[in-house]
mmCIF file as Biopython writes it, N, C-alpha, C and O atoms, coordinates in Angstrom:
data_model
#
loop_
_atom_site.group_PDB
_atom_site.id
_atom_site.type_symbol
_atom_site.label_atom_id
_atom_site.label_alt_id
_atom_site.label_comp_id
_atom_site.label_asym_id
_atom_site.label_entity_id
_atom_site.label_seq_id
_atom_site.pdbx_PDB_ins_code
_atom_site.Cartn_x
_atom_site.Cartn_y
_atom_site.Cartn_z
_atom_site.occupancy
_atom_site.B_iso_or_equiv
_atom_site.auth_seq_id
_atom_site.auth_asym_id
_atom_site.pdbx_PDB_model_num
ATOM 1   N N  . MET A ? 1  ? 7.048   -4.825 -20.438 1.0 0.0 1  A 1 
ATOM 2   C CA . MET A ? 1  ? 6.664   -5.564 -19.257 1.0 0.0 1  A 1 
ATOM 3   C C  . MET A ? 1  ? 5.235   -5.194 -18.878 1.0 0.0 1  A 1 
ATOM 4   O O  . MET A ? 1  ? 4.916   -4.014 -18.735 1.0 0.0 1  A 1 
ATOM 5   N N  . ALA A ? 2  ? 4.397   -6.169 -18.720 1.0 0.0 2  A 1 
ATOM 6   C CA . ALA A ? 2  ? 2.987   -5.931 -18.406 1.0 0.0 2  A 1 
ATOM 7   C C  . ALA A ? 2  ? 2.808   -5.621 -16.922 1.0 0.0 2  A 1 
ATOM 8   O O  . ALA A ? 2  ? 3.542   -6.125 -16.072 1.0 0.0 2  A 1 
ATOM 9   N N  . LYS A ? 3  ? 1.827   -4.790 -16.636 1.0 0.0 3  A 1 
ATOM 10  C CA . LYS A ? 3  ? 1.527   -4.479 -15.242 1.0 0.0 3  A 1 
ATOM 11  C C  . LYS A ? 3  ? 0.823   -5.669 -14.605 1.0 0.0 3  A 1 
ATOM 12  O O  . LYS A ? 3  ? 0.188   -6.477 -15.282 1.0 0.0 3  A 1 
ATOM 13  N N  . GLU A ? 4  ? 0.953   -5.754 -13.279 1.0 0.0 4  A 1 
ATOM 14  C CA . GLU A ? 4  ? 0.292   -6.843 -12.567 1.0 0.0 4  A 1 
ATOM 15  C C  . GLU A ? 4  ? -1.215  -6.638 -12.605 1.0 0.0 4  A 1 
ATOM 16  O O  . GLU A ? 4  ? -1.698  -5.507 -12.633 1.0 0.0 4  A 1 
ATOM 17  N N  . PHE A ? 5  ? -1.942  -7.732 -12.604 1.0 0.0 5  A 1 
ATOM 18  C CA . PHE A ? 5  ? -3.397  -7.675 -12.631 1.0 0.0 5  A 1 
ATOM 19  C C  . PHE A ? 5  ? -3.925  -7.848 -11.217 1.0 0.0 5  A 1 
ATOM 20  O O  . PHE A ? 5  ? -3.505  -8.760 -10.505 1.0 0.0 5  A 1 
ATOM 21  N N  . PHE A ? 6  ? -4.834  -6.988 -10.806 1.0 0.0 6  A 1 
ATOM 22  C CA . PHE A ? 6  ? -5.398  -7.053 -9.472  1.0 0.0 6  A 1 
ATOM 23  C C  . PHE A ? 6  ? -6.869  -7.426 -9.554  1.0 0.0 6  A 1 
ATOM 24  O O  . PHE A ? 6  ? -7.663  -6.716 -10.172 1.0 0.0 6  A 1 
ATOM 25  N N  . GLU A ? 7  ? -7.231  -8.536 -8.931  1.0 0.0 7  A 1 
ATOM 26  C CA . GLU A ? 7  ? -8.606  -9.011 -8.906  1.0 0.0 7  A 1 
ATOM 27  C C  . GLU A ? 7  ? -9.501  -8.102 -8.076  1.0 0.0 7  A 1 
ATOM 28  O O  . GLU A ? 7  ? -10.699 -8.002 -8.338  1.0 0.0 7  A 1 
ATOM 29  N N  . ARG A ? 8  ? -8.932  -7.447 -7.088  1.0 0.0 8  A 1 
ATOM 30  C CA . ARG A ? 8  ? -9.710  -6.701 -6.117  1.0 0.0 8  A 1 
ATOM 31  C C  . ARG A ? 8  ? -9.876  -5.238 -6.524  1.0 0.0 8  A 1 
ATOM 32  O O  . ARG A ? 8  ? -9.676  -4.349 -5.696  1.0 0.0 8  A 1 
ATOM 33  N N  . HIS A ? 9  ? -10.222 -4.979 -7.727  1.0 0.0 9  A 1 
ATOM 34  C CA . HIS A ? 9  ? -10.330 -3.629 -8.246  1.0 0.0 9  A 1 
ATOM 35  C C  . HIS A ? 9  ? -11.357 -2.796 -7.477  1.0 0.0 9  A 1 
ATOM 36  O O  . HIS A ? 9  ? -12.531 -3.158 -7.401  1.0 0.0 9  A 1 
ATOM 37  N N  . LYS A ? 10 ? -10.904 -1.681 -6.911  1.0 0.0 10 A 1 
ATOM 38  C CA . LYS A ? 10 ? -11.744 -0.708 -6.198  1.0 0.0 10 A 1 
ATOM 39  C C  . LYS A ? 10 ? -12.512 -1.293 -5.015  1.0 0.0 10 A 1 
ATOM 40  O O  . LYS A ? 10 ? -13.661 -0.927 -4.765  1.0 0.0 10 A 1 
ATOM 41  N N  . GLN A ? 11 ? -11.874 -2.192 -4.302  1.0 0.0 11 A 1 
ATOM 42  C CA . GLN A ? 11 ? -12.481 -2.759 -3.097  1.0 0.0 11 A 1 
ATOM 43  C C  . GLN A ? 11 ? -12.161 -1.856 -1.911  1.0 0.0 11 A 1 
ATOM 44  O O  . GLN A ? 11 ? -11.080 -1.269 -1.860  1.0 0.0 11 A 1 
ATOM 45  N N  . PRO A ? 12 ? -13.087 -1.734 -0.954  1.0 0.0 12 A 1 
ATOM 46  C CA . PRO A ? 12 ? -12.800 -0.912 0.225   1.0 0.0 12 A 1 
ATOM 47  C C  . PRO A ? 12 ? -11.684 -1.537 1.068   1.0 0.0 12 A 1 
ATOM 48  O O  . PRO A ? 12 ? -11.498 -2.753 1.068   1.0 0.0 12 A 1 
ATOM 49  N N  . TRP A ? 13 ? -10.953 -0.688 1.779   1.0 0.0 13 A 1 
ATOM 50  C CA . TRP A ? 13 ? -9.864  -1.149 2.619   1.0 0.0 13 A 1 
ATOM 51  C C  . TRP A ? 13 ? -10.429 -1.741 3.899   1.0 0.0 13 A 1 
ATOM 52  O O  . TRP A ? 13 ? -11.398 -1.228 4.459   1.0 0.0 13 A 1 
ATOM 53  N N  . LYS A ? 14 ? -9.822  -2.812 4.353   1.0 0.0 14 A 1 
ATOM 54  C CA . LYS A ? 14 ? -10.214 -3.454 5.606   1.0 0.0 14 A 1 
ATOM 55  C C  . LYS A ? 14 ? -9.277  -2.977 6.713   1.0 0.0 14 A 1 
ATOM 56  O O  . LYS A ? 14 ? -8.175  -2.500 6.443   1.0 0.0 14 A 1 
ATOM 57  N N  . ALA A ? 15 ? -9.720  -3.109 7.952   1.0 0.0 15 A 1 
ATOM 58  C CA . ALA A ? 15 ? -8.936  -2.659 9.105   1.0 0.0 15 A 1 
ATOM 59  C C  . ALA A ? 15 ? -7.587  -3.358 9.189   1.0 0.0 15 A 1 
ATOM 60  O O  . ALA A ? 15 ? -6.585  -2.726 9.525   1.0 0.0 15 A 1 
ATOM 61  N N  . ASP A ? 16 ? -7.545  -4.656 8.889   1.0 0.0 16 A 1 
ATOM 62  C CA . ASP A ? 16 ? -6.269  -5.377 8.973   1.0 0.0 16 A 1 
ATOM 63  C C  . ASP A ? 16 ? -5.286  -4.914 7.903   1.0 0.0 16 A 1 
ATOM 64  O O  . ASP A ? 16 ? -4.078  -4.892 8.142   1.0 0.0 16 A 1 
ATOM 65  N N  . GLU A ? 17 ? -5.791  -4.543 6.727   1.0 0.0 17 A 1 
ATOM 66  C CA . GLU A ? 17 ? -4.921  -4.018 5.663   1.0 0.0 17 A 1 
ATOM 67  C C  . GLU A ? 17 ? -4.343  -2.662 6.074   1.0 0.0 17 A 1 
ATOM 68  O O  . GLU A ? 17 ? -3.163  -2.385 5.862   1.0 0.0 17 A 1 
ATOM 69  N N  . ALA A ? 18 ? -5.197  -1.827 6.665   1.0 0.0 18 A 1 
ATOM 70  C CA . ALA A ? 18 ? -4.734  -0.514 7.123   1.0 0.0 18 A 1 
ATOM 71  C C  . ALA A ? 18 ? -3.686  -0.672 8.219   1.0 0.0 18 A 1 
ATOM 72  O O  . ALA A ? 18 ? -2.693  0.055  8.246   1.0 0.0 18 A 1 
ATOM 73  N N  . GLY A ? 19 ? -3.908  -1.617 9.114   1.0 0.0 19 A 1 
ATOM 74  C CA . GLY A ? 19 ? -2.935  -1.874 10.178  1.0 0.0 19 A 1 
ATOM 75  C C  . GLY A ? 19 ? -1.613  -2.367 9.636   1.0 0.0 19 A 1 
ATOM 76  O O  . GLY A ? 19 ? -0.546  -1.968 10.102  1.0 0.0 19 A 1 
ATOM 77  N N  . GLN A ? 20 ? -1.694  -3.240 8.643   1.0 0.0 20 A 1 
ATOM 78  C CA . GLN A ? 20 ? -0.476  -3.763 8.019   1.0 0.0 20 A 1 
ATOM 79  C C  . GLN A ? 20 ? 0.279   -2.637 7.304   1.0 0.0 20 A 1 
ATOM 80  O O  . GLN A ? 20 ? 1.508   -2.585 7.344   1.0 0.0 20 A 1 
ATOM 81  N N  . LEU A ? 21 ? -0.459  -1.745 6.657   1.0 0.0 21 A 1 
ATOM 82  C CA . LEU A ? 21 ? 0.160   -0.596 5.987   1.0 0.0 21 A 1 
ATOM 83  C C  . LEU A ? 21 ? 0.894   0.273  7.003   1.0 0.0 21 A 1 
ATOM 84  O O  . LEU A ? 21 ? 2.036   0.670  6.772   1.0 0.0 21 A 1 
ATOM 85  N N  . ARG A ? 22 ? 0.245   0.569  8.121   1.0 0.0 22 A 1 
ATOM 86  C CA . ARG A ? 22 ? 0.871   1.395  9.160   1.0 0.0 22 A 1 
ATOM 87  C C  . ARG A ? 22 ? 2.124   0.723  9.718   1.0 0.0 22 A 1 
ATOM 88  O O  . ARG A ? 22 ? 3.143   1.381  9.927   1.0 0.0 22 A 1 
ATOM 89  N N  . THR A ? 23 ? 2.051   -0.570 9.954   1.0 0.0 23 A 1 
ATOM 90  C CA . THR A ? 23 ? 3.187   -1.322 10.494  1.0 0.0 23 A 1 
ATOM 91  C C  . THR A ? 23 ? 4.375   -1.303 9.538   1.0 0.0 23 A 1 
ATOM 92  O O  . THR A ? 23 ? 5.498   -0.999 9.938   1.0 0.0 23 A 1 
ATOM 93  N N  . LEU A ? 24 ? 4.121   -1.629 8.272   1.0 0.0 24 A 1 
ATOM 94  C CA . LEU A ? 24 ? 5.205   -1.672 7.284   1.0 0.0 24 A 1 
ATOM 95  C C  . LEU A ? 24 ? 5.790   -0.291 7.027   1.0 0.0 24 A 1 
ATOM 96  O O  . LEU A ? 24 ? 7.003   -0.145 6.877   1.0 0.0 24 A 1 
ATOM 97  N N  . ALA A ? 25 ? 4.928   0.727  6.975   1.0 0.0 25 A 1 
ATOM 98  C CA . ALA A ? 25 ? 5.415   2.094  6.775   1.0 0.0 25 A 1 
ATOM 99  C C  . ALA A ? 25 ? 6.264   2.533  7.964   1.0 0.0 25 A 1 
ATOM 100 O O  . ALA A ? 25 ? 7.271   3.221  7.794   1.0 0.0 25 A 1 
ATOM 101 N N  . GLY A ? 26 ? 5.855   2.135  9.166   1.0 0.0 26 A 1 
ATOM 102 C CA . GLY A ? 26 ? 6.617   2.459  10.372  1.0 0.0 26 A 1 
ATOM 103 C C  . GLY A ? 26 ? 7.989   1.807  10.392  1.0 0.0 26 A 1 
ATOM 104 O O  . GLY A ? 26 ? 8.924   2.328  11.000  1.0 0.0 26 A 1 
ATOM 105 N N  . LYS A ? 27 ? 8.106   0.662  9.724   1.0 0.0 27 A 1 
ATOM 106 C CA . LYS A ? 27 ? 9.390   -0.041 9.637   1.0 0.0 27 A 1 
ATOM 107 C C  . LYS A ? 27 ? 10.274  0.514  8.530   1.0 0.0 27 A 1 
ATOM 108 O O  . LYS A ? 27 ? 11.404  0.060  8.351   1.0 0.0 27 A 1 
ATOM 109 N N  . GLY A ? 28 ? 9.766   1.497  7.784   1.0 0.0 28 A 1 
ATOM 110 C CA . GLY A ? 28 ? 10.568  2.127  6.740   1.0 0.0 28 A 1 
ATOM 111 C C  . GLY A ? 28 ? 10.534  1.419  5.401   1.0 0.0 28 A 1 
ATOM 112 O O  . GLY A ? 28 ? 11.422  1.630  4.575   1.0 0.0 28 A 1 
ATOM 113 N N  . LYS A ? 29 ? 9.546   0.595  5.168   1.0 0.0 29 A 1 
ATOM 114 C CA . LYS A ? 29 ? 9.439   -0.114 3.882   1.0 0.0 29 A 1 
ATOM 115 C C  . LYS A ? 29 ? 8.979   0.853  2.791   1.0 0.0 29 A 1 
ATOM 116 O O  . LYS A ? 29 ? 8.338   1.865  3.076   1.0 0.0 29 A 1 
ATOM 117 N N  . GLY A ? 30 ? 9.308   0.537  1.557   1.0 0.0 30 A 1 
ATOM 118 C CA . GLY A ? 30 ? 8.946   1.367  0.417   1.0 0.0 30 A 1 
ATOM 119 C C  . GLY A ? 30 ? 7.556   1.044  -0.106  1.0 0.0 30 A 1 
ATOM 120 O O  . GLY A ? 30 ? 6.973   0.019  0.246   1.0 0.0 30 A 1 
ATOM 121 N N  . LEU A ? 31 ? 7.034   1.918  -0.941  1.0 0.0 31 A 1 
ATOM 122 C CA . LEU A ? 31 ? 5.684   1.784  -1.490  1.0 0.0 31 A 1 
ATOM 123 C C  . LEU A ? 31 ? 5.489   0.459  -2.225  1.0 0.0 31 A 1 
ATOM 124 O O  . LEU A ? 31 ? 4.497   -0.237 -2.005  1.0 0.0 31 A 1 
ATOM 125 N N  . LYS A ? 32 ? 6.420   0.118  -3.084  1.0 0.0 32 A 1 
ATOM 126 C CA . LYS A ? 32 ? 6.291   -1.105 -3.879  1.0 0.0 32 A 1 
ATOM 127 C C  . LYS A ? 32 ? 6.230   -2.339 -2.988  1.0 0.0 32 A 1 
ATOM 128 O O  . LYS A ? 32 ? 5.414   -3.233 -3.209  1.0 0.0 32 A 1 
ATOM 129 N N  . GLU A ? 33 ? 7.086   -2.382 -1.993  1.0 0.0 33 A 1 
ATOM 130 C CA . GLU A ? 33 ? 7.142   -3.517 -1.074  1.0 0.0 33 A 1 
ATOM 131 C C  . GLU A ? 33 ? 5.866   -3.618 -0.236  1.0 0.0 33 A 1 
ATOM 132 O O  . GLU A ? 33 ? 5.353   -4.716 -0.017  1.0 0.0 33 A 1 
ATOM 133 N N  . ILE A ? 34 ? 5.354   -2.484 0.231   1.0 0.0 34 A 1 
ATOM 134 C CA . ILE A ? 34 ? 4.126   -2.461 1.031   1.0 0.0 34 A 1 
ATOM 135 C C  . ILE A ? 34 ? 2.943   -2.914 0.193   1.0 0.0 34 A 1 
ATOM 136 O O  . ILE A ? 34 ? 2.157   -3.754 0.631   1.0 0.0 34 A 1 
ATOM 137 N N  . ALA A ? 35 ? 2.810   -2.364 -1.010  1.0 0.0 35 A 1 
ATOM 138 C CA . ALA A ? 35 ? 1.687   -2.711 -1.887  1.0 0.0 35 A 1 
ATOM 139 C C  . ALA A ? 35 ? 1.669   -4.207 -2.195  1.0 0.0 35 A 1 
ATOM 140 O O  . ALA A ? 35 ? 0.609   -4.832 -2.194  1.0 0.0 35 A 1 
ATOM 141 N N  . LYS A ? 36 ? 2.829   -4.770 -2.455  1.0 0.0 36 A 1 
ATOM 142 C CA . LYS A ? 36 ? 2.918   -6.198 -2.765  1.0 0.0 36 A 1 
ATOM 143 C C  . LYS A ? 36 ? 2.538   -7.041 -1.551  1.0 0.0 36 A 1 
ATOM 144 O O  . LYS A ? 36 ? 1.851   -8.052 -1.695  1.0 0.0 36 A 1 
ATOM 145 N N  . ALA A ? 37 ? 2.975   -6.641 -0.362  1.0 0.0 37 A 1 
ATOM 146 C CA . ALA A ? 37 ? 2.677   -7.390 0.865   1.0 0.0 37 A 1 
ATOM 147 C C  . ALA A ? 37 ? 1.183   -7.371 1.183   1.0 0.0 37 A 1 
ATOM 148 O O  . ALA A ? 37 ? 0.636   -8.364 1.663   1.0 0.0 37 A 1 
ATOM 149 N N  . ILE A ? 38 ? 0.525   -6.244 0.916   1.0 0.0 38 A 1 
ATOM 150 C CA . ILE A ? 38 ? -0.897  -6.108 1.211   1.0 0.0 38 A 1 
ATOM 151 C C  . ILE A ? 38 ? -1.759  -6.711 0.104   1.0 0.0 38 A 1 
ATOM 152 O O  . ILE A ? 38 ? -2.879  -7.153 0.358   1.0 0.0 38 A 1 
ATOM 153 N N  . GLY A ? 39 ? -1.242  -6.729 -1.111  1.0 0.0 39 A 1 
ATOM 154 C CA . GLY A ? 39 ? -2.011  -7.252 -2.244  1.0 0.0 39 A 1 
ATOM 155 C C  . GLY A ? 39 ? -2.837  -6.162 -2.910  1.0 0.0 39 A 1 
ATOM 156 O O  . GLY A ? 39 ? -3.892  -6.427 -3.485  1.0 0.0 39 A 1 
ATOM 157 N N  . ARG A ? 40 ? -2.343  -4.941 -2.825  1.0 0.0 40 A 1 
ATOM 158 C CA . ARG A ? 40 ? -3.006  -3.787 -3.438  1.0 0.0 40 A 1 
ATOM 159 C C  . ARG A ? 40 ? -2.069  -3.173 -4.470  1.0 0.0 40 A 1 
ATOM 160 O O  . ARG A ? 40 ? -0.869  -3.445 -4.477  1.0 0.0 40 A 1 
ATOM 161 N N  . SER A ? 41 ? -2.635  -2.341 -5.342  1.0 0.0 41 A 1 
ATOM 162 C CA . SER A ? 41 ? -1.795  -1.647 -6.317  1.0 0.0 41 A 1 
ATOM 163 C C  . SER A ? 41 ? -1.010  -0.553 -5.600  1.0 0.0 41 A 1 
ATOM 164 O O  . SER A ? 41 ? -1.396  -0.110 -4.518  1.0 0.0 41 A 1 
ATOM 165 N N  . GLU A ? 42 ? 0.080   -0.126 -6.202  1.0 0.0 42 A 1 
ATOM 166 C CA . GLU A ? 42 ? 0.877   0.951  -5.623  1.0 0.0 42 A 1 
ATOM 167 C C  . GLU A ? 42 ? 0.052   2.231  -5.543  1.0 0.0 42 A 1 
ATOM 168 O O  . GLU A ? 42 ? 0.133   2.968  -4.560  1.0 0.0 42 A 1 
ATOM 169 N N  . GLU A ? 43 ? -0.735  2.490  -6.573  1.0 0.0 43 A 1 
ATOM 170 C CA . GLU A ? 43 ? -1.561  3.701  -6.612  1.0 0.0 43 A 1 
ATOM 171 C C  . GLU A ? 43 ? -2.588  3.703  -5.476  1.0 0.0 43 A 1 
ATOM 172 O O  . GLU A ? 43 ? -2.764  4.713  -4.795  1.0 0.0 43 A 1 
ATOM 173 N N  . SER A ? 44 ? -3.257  2.579  -5.279  1.0 0.0 44 A 1 
ATOM 174 C CA . SER A ? 44 ? -4.249  2.463  -4.212  1.0 0.0 44 A 1 
ATOM 175 C C  . SER A ? 44 ? -3.591  2.642  -2.847  1.0 0.0 44 A 1 
ATOM 176 O O  . SER A ? 44 ? -4.122  3.336  -1.980  1.0 0.0 44 A 1 
ATOM 177 N N  . THR A ? 45 ? -2.446  2.020  -2.665  1.0 0.0 45 A 1 
ATOM 178 C CA . THR A ? 45 ? -1.722  2.111  -1.397  1.0 0.0 45 A 1 
ATOM 179 C C  . THR A ? 45 ? -1.289  3.546  -1.130  1.0 0.0 45 A 1 
ATOM 180 O O  . THR A ? 45 ? -1.429  4.049  -0.015  1.0 0.0 45 A 1 
ATOM 181 N N  . LYS A ? 46 ? -0.762  4.201  -2.162  1.0 0.0 46 A 1 
ATOM 182 C CA . LYS A ? 46 ? -0.315  5.586  -2.016  1.0 0.0 46 A 1 
ATOM 183 C C  . LYS A ? 46 ? -1.483  6.513  -1.682  1.0 0.0 46 A 1 
ATOM 184 O O  . LYS A ? 46 ? -1.361  7.370  -0.807  1.0 0.0 46 A 1 
ATOM 185 N N  . ASP A ? 47 ? -2.607  6.348  -2.369  1.0 0.0 47 A 1 
ATOM 186 C CA . ASP A ? 47 ? -3.785  7.180  -2.119  1.0 0.0 47 A 1 
ATOM 187 C C  . ASP A ? 47 ? -4.324  6.983  -0.707  1.0 0.0 47 A 1 
ATOM 188 O O  . ASP A ? 47 ? -4.654  7.952  -0.024  1.0 0.0 47 A 1 
ATOM 189 N N  . PHE A ? 48 ? -4.413  5.730  -0.273  1.0 0.0 48 A 1 
ATOM 190 C CA . PHE A ? 48 ? -4.923  5.443  1.067   1.0 0.0 48 A 1 
ATOM 191 C C  . PHE A ? 48 ? -4.001  6.032  2.129   1.0 0.0 48 A 1 
ATOM 192 O O  . PHE A ? 48 ? -4.471  6.622  3.102   1.0 0.0 48 A 1 
ATOM 193 N N  . ALA A ? 49 ? -2.694  5.875  1.946   1.0 0.0 49 A 1 
ATOM 194 C CA . ALA A ? 49 ? -1.729  6.408  2.904   1.0 0.0 49 A 1 
ATOM 195 C C  . ALA A ? 49 ? -1.826  7.935  2.984   1.0 0.0 49 A 1 
ATOM 196 O O  . ALA A ? 49 ? -1.753  8.514  4.068   1.0 0.0 49 A 1 
ATOM 197 N N  . LYS A ? 50 ? -1.989  8.566  1.845   1.0 0.0 50 A 1 
ATOM 198 C CA . LYS A ? 50 ? -2.091  10.028 1.815   1.0 0.0 50 A 1 
ATOM 199 C C  . LYS A ? 50 ? -3.356  10.506 2.528   1.0 0.0 50 A 1 
ATOM 200 O O  . LYS A ? 50 ? -3.306  11.465 3.298   1.0 0.0 50 A 1 
ATOM 201 N N  . LYS A ? 51 ? -4.491  9.843  2.276   1.0 0.0 51 A 1 
ATOM 202 C CA . LYS A ? 51 ? -5.754  10.209 2.918   1.0 0.0 51 A 1 
ATOM 203 C C  . LYS A ? 51 ? -5.692  10.059 4.435   1.0 0.0 51 A 1 
ATOM 204 O O  . LYS A ? 51 ? -6.307  10.829 5.173   1.0 0.0 51 A 1 
ATOM 205 N N  . ASN A ? 52 ? -4.941  9.058  4.889   1.0 0.0 52 A 1 
ATOM 206 C CA . ASN A ? 52 ? -4.864  8.754  6.313   1.0 0.0 52 A 1 
ATOM 207 C C  . ASN A ? 52 ? -3.592  9.275  6.974   1.0 0.0 52 A 1 
ATOM 208 O O  . ASN A ? 52 ? -3.280  8.922  8.112   1.0 0.0 52 A 1 
ATOM 209 N N  . LYS A ? 53 ? -2.864  10.115 6.248   1.0 0.0 53 A 1 
ATOM 210 C CA . LYS A ? 53 ? -1.646  10.766 6.754   1.0 0.0 53 A 1 
ATOM 211 C C  . LYS A ? 53 ? -0.624  9.766  7.296   1.0 0.0 53 A 1 
ATOM 212 O O  . LYS A ? 53 ? -0.083  9.923  8.390   1.0 0.0 53 A 1 
ATOM 213 N N  . ILE A ? 54 ? -0.384  8.731  6.486   1.0 0.0 54 A 1 
ATOM 214 C CA . ILE A ? 54 ? 0.623   7.724  6.804   1.0 0.0 54 A 1 
ATOM 215 C C  . ILE A ? 54 ? 1.818   7.976  5.893   1.0 0.0 54 A 1 
ATOM 216 O O  . ILE A ? 54 ? 1.687   7.930  4.670   1.0 0.0 54 A 1 
ATOM 217 N N  . GLY A ? 55 ? 2.962   8.237  6.473   1.0 0.0 55 A 1 
ATOM 218 C CA . GLY A ? 55 ? 4.163   8.523  5.698   1.0 0.0 55 A 1 
ATOM 219 C C  . GLY A ? 55 ? 4.831   7.254  5.202   1.0 0.0 55 A 1 
ATOM 220 O O  . GLY A ? 55 ? 5.084   6.335  5.981   1.0 0.0 55 A 1 
ATOM 221 N N  . ILE A ? 56 ? 5.115   7.202  3.910   1.0 0.0 56 A 1 
ATOM 222 C CA . ILE A ? 56 ? 5.815   6.057  3.326   1.0 0.0 56 A 1 
ATOM 223 C C  . ILE A ? 56 ? 7.170   6.552  2.816   1.0 0.0 56 A 1 
ATOM 224 O O  . ILE A ? 56 ? 7.256   7.565  2.122   1.0 0.0 56 A 1 
ATOM 225 N N  . GLN A ? 57 ? 8.222   5.816  3.173   1.0 0.0 57 A 1 
ATOM 226 C CA . GLN A ? 57 ? 9.571   6.188  2.766   1.0 0.0 57 A 1 
ATOM 227 C C  . GLN A ? 57 ? 9.729   6.073  1.253   1.0 0.0 57 A 1 
ATOM 228 O O  . GLN A ? 57 ? 9.152   5.191  0.618   1.0 0.0 57 A 1 
ATOM 229 N N  . LYS A ? 58 ? 10.509  6.968  0.700   1.0 0.0 58 A 1 
ATOM 230 C CA . LYS A ? 58 ? 10.822  6.897  -0.726  1.0 0.0 58 A 1 
ATOM 231 C C  . LYS A ? 58 ? 12.141  6.157  -0.875  1.0 0.0 58 A 1 
ATOM 232 O O  . LYS A ? 58 ? 13.170  6.566  -0.337  1.0 0.0 58 A 1 
ATOM 233 N N  . LYS A ? 59 ? 12.086  5.057  -1.621  1.0 0.0 59 A 1 
ATOM 234 C CA . LYS A ? 59 ? 13.299  4.274  -1.857  1.0 0.0 59 A 1 
ATOM 235 C C  . LYS A ? 59 ? 14.058  4.882  -3.019  1.0 0.0 59 A 1 
ATOM 236 O O  . LYS A ? 59 ? 13.470  5.318  -4.008  1.0 0.0 59 A 1 
ATOM 237 N N  . ARG A ? 60 ? 15.377  4.905  -2.882  1.0 0.0 60 A 1 
ATOM 238 C CA . ARG A ? 60 ? 16.204  5.504  -3.932  1.0 0.0 60 A 1 
ATOM 239 C C  . ARG A ? 60 ? 17.056  4.471  -4.580  1.0 0.0 60 A 1 
ATOM 240 O O  . ARG A ? 60 ? 17.823  4.786  -5.490  1.0 0.0 60 A 1 
#
């Protein structure tokens, strides 16, 4: 299975994306679901959340 292709490679985060990340993380959404909703890779989303001390639930 091929990985998804992201056009926005290494683009800076915008305020609305950060707000959406905080909102979805606060609702208990998982990393994969948040990344897809924002249109970012899981790795980028995870790194940004870690830098900004935003907790993302781990889905099991």
